[in-house]
Phi, psi and omega in degrees: 000125183280159176306313186300320183293311182294316181294321178297318178298318180295318179295322178296317178296322182297336179264001185264164179234339176063021184285344180279350186307315183296344185258003185297327184272357183285144177291149181303320181297329178282325179297324187254011174291171188309315181254023182283164182306319186293346181256006187286350178265007178255139176067028176289154184224155182244108178284136181196179174266165186296329178291332175289320175303316179302314180294319180301313184283324180287326181264353179056042184207159173249144183272127174250132181249155180306132187299340182280355187245028182280166188284343176270108185292346181266355182301142178075347178259323185296341182288336183297308177297332177294319178300312182296321180296314180292320180298327183279000173287154191289351186291341183257149177288155179296326181293323179290317178301313181293324179302316180278313186292331180267004181276160177291343183299322179301316178296320179297320179292323179294321181283324182042064179269138169277144354271177177228161187268128174231195179239140178248148174236023182298333181254028177061026176204152179289130179218136179294139177211159180263137181239154167239153185243133181230149182229153172228131187256141177229177175228150175273359180244111184275000178216068185255122181300319181296323179287325176295328178294335173286315195243349190248359188292341179266008186066006178263002185277152177200175167224150181258119182261128180256146184294309180216145178297330183275004179246015187263328186232144177300137177074005180243087191234008176287135188272357179298151179295312179250119183218165168224131181220154176264129177259185178292162179061026176066020175280135175257137176241132173237140175216149180171178180286141172285138175258131180250328184289131178299321180296319179295320179296318179296324178297319179295313179299316181297320179299317177297311183296325177298317180295317181292323180298323178295317179294320177303316179293320180295327181294325175052234182288349179264021185304319180303329181288328187249356188299325178298318180292320180294316180291325177296315179299319179300309184296314183294316180297321177296317179296322177294316185292314189285352171294348183239017175254134179217150180301143185298341178298339182263012185305325184297343178290334181048055192279139167242134190232144171245132184239132174247128171255111190247128178303138184300326182294331176291324181285332181272342184292145178290326180264130180279144173285164190307315188279343178267111185276332180197160176207157180155214176226150171235158185261129174230112190065237177250019183252136173265119186249121178294143181216163170224130173264116188248134185296135175233173181263109183302332181293350177281350179286128183260317183199168173239129176255127180268140186302158185288350179276340179266094189275332190283121174286144182060032177287171176299325178300310180292320180299319179297321178294316179301319181293320178298315179299319179299315180297333180265010178072026183243037184294347178276353177290126181283147171245122181236161179252148175303146177266004183281121185275061183266148180257135178258131177255123180281000000 
């Protein structure tokens, strides 16, 4: 096995997420049925308040927040016991288990500190660089009572429905449900379905470990030469993967997520690159949350759904939204009302 082959395999794994693993055994007819996995990147929606819609359209951007500030407090941590559980199954050699479990990478994954080291190719060569990770959340259900309870109780809630996930951002045009792509300025974008099932998460982890175990075996007596590359591939793939793992308690959100990995030097620069419209922190309660506003394509908006508490058709609320869409040249965007027959008590 040549140096080039093992290192290339490790670099490929480092860019992977393994999120398709739970769906590998599904029949094609099930994958492509109306509510099948293959259609989950169509009609995704972003629940928000009307003032957020105003900001989205006026700034021509969607807000991505620092991955460490999400509403599931167990995110990024729950994957560690899953790794240990899968590793301790008998399919792996003791030397491979010890190689990973005794490495510093496990501690790094447990701490999950921003920033982390990745590789850049902006200068036509691999160079270490520091990245920060930001996420923007969507749902595959455009009329979800649980989501309206988050965003609609003040009657100011709505959701923005996009035609396809691959039509939202410049340079991100692969039609797969779960993907990873490189954008301009060395920004990486990952998007895909959130996994809630513990069994599905274990399948993803196992698929990664199976690939790494083969490389570990191929390295043989030259392990010292390749261990850095193998551990780097392990850490990066886990970081990519766990951005899409969430506690089963949040299953009702039916979340579809877009993740941006942005080089630290872009975030520190005084001048913004074209696609980043703004950056900074916003206050939520007493917490300052880092954010990036990233440019999207307004023509990808398909419709606006108004919350179930706003019953009146052609109300002032709806009229204001229609006027905003008209001013932004989006008069073809449909406005629909929730079908949930809920009663609001004043």
